[in-house]
Each structure stands twice: as structure tokens, then as C-alpha cells.
N, C-alpha and C positions, 0 to 999 in steps of 0.2 A: 408365479408362486415363489414366496420367500421361505426362509427357514430360520427359526430362532428357538432357543430353549432357555429355561430359567434355572436349571440345576437344583430343582426341588423347592424353590421359594419364588413367590411372585406370580405364579401361573394364573391364579384367580384374578389378580389385578389386570394382567394382560388380557385375559378373556373378557373381563368387564369392559375394558376400553374397546375391544373389538365389537362386542355385542351392543353396547350402549352408544358409543361415540363414532365408530367408523362404519359399521354395517348400514345404518340408515342413510348415510351419505353415498354409499356405493351401490346398493341394490338397484338393479334395473339400468345401470349405466354400462356403456360398451367397454368390455374388458381390454380391447385393443388400444384404447386411449390411455396408455400407461402414464405418460407425463401428467395428463389432466387428473387422473385418479390419484397419483402420488401427491400432487399439489393439494387436492381436496383432503387427503389424509393429513398432510403436513399442517395445513391451516386449522383443521379440526382439533389437533392436539397441541398446536403451537403455544397457546397461552397457558397450558398446563405445566409448562417447563419441559426440560429435556432430560428426563430421567430414564432409567433402564426400561420402565414400562412403556413410556411414550416412544422410545426408540425401537423397542421390540415389537410392539403391536402391529405396525404396518407391514412387517415381514412375516406375520403369523397367519395361520389358518384358524378360523373361529371354532371349528370342530376339533382342534388339536387339544 
């Protein structure tokens, strides 16, 4: 589990990235395969640029 925060702005964008772009690629996969999951998240967001949202989303929890 990671930890990130948005200091009042951008939380909805991070949540949208988690729900729409990351969760479908991670659900059902083995949590112990950390490097494999990190790579899947990295490439899922790679072409969207490296903004605060794309950097924060992989370290967030969807229900946060």
C-alpha cells in the first residue's frame, strides 16, 4: 500500500485514474508480484504524461 494526498485539489482526477485506468488492469492479479503490478500501472499511465495525477494514482487506494 502506498500513501499520497492532494491537499484539497485533484482528488477526483486521481480517483478517476484509479477506477478507470488502473483497477481493471490489477483486479484478480497476485498482490505479491509487486514489480509486475508496478510495471502494469506505469505503462497504463505512461502515455498520459507524468503529471501529479499520474504520479499519485499508483500510490493511492481507490476507496480513499
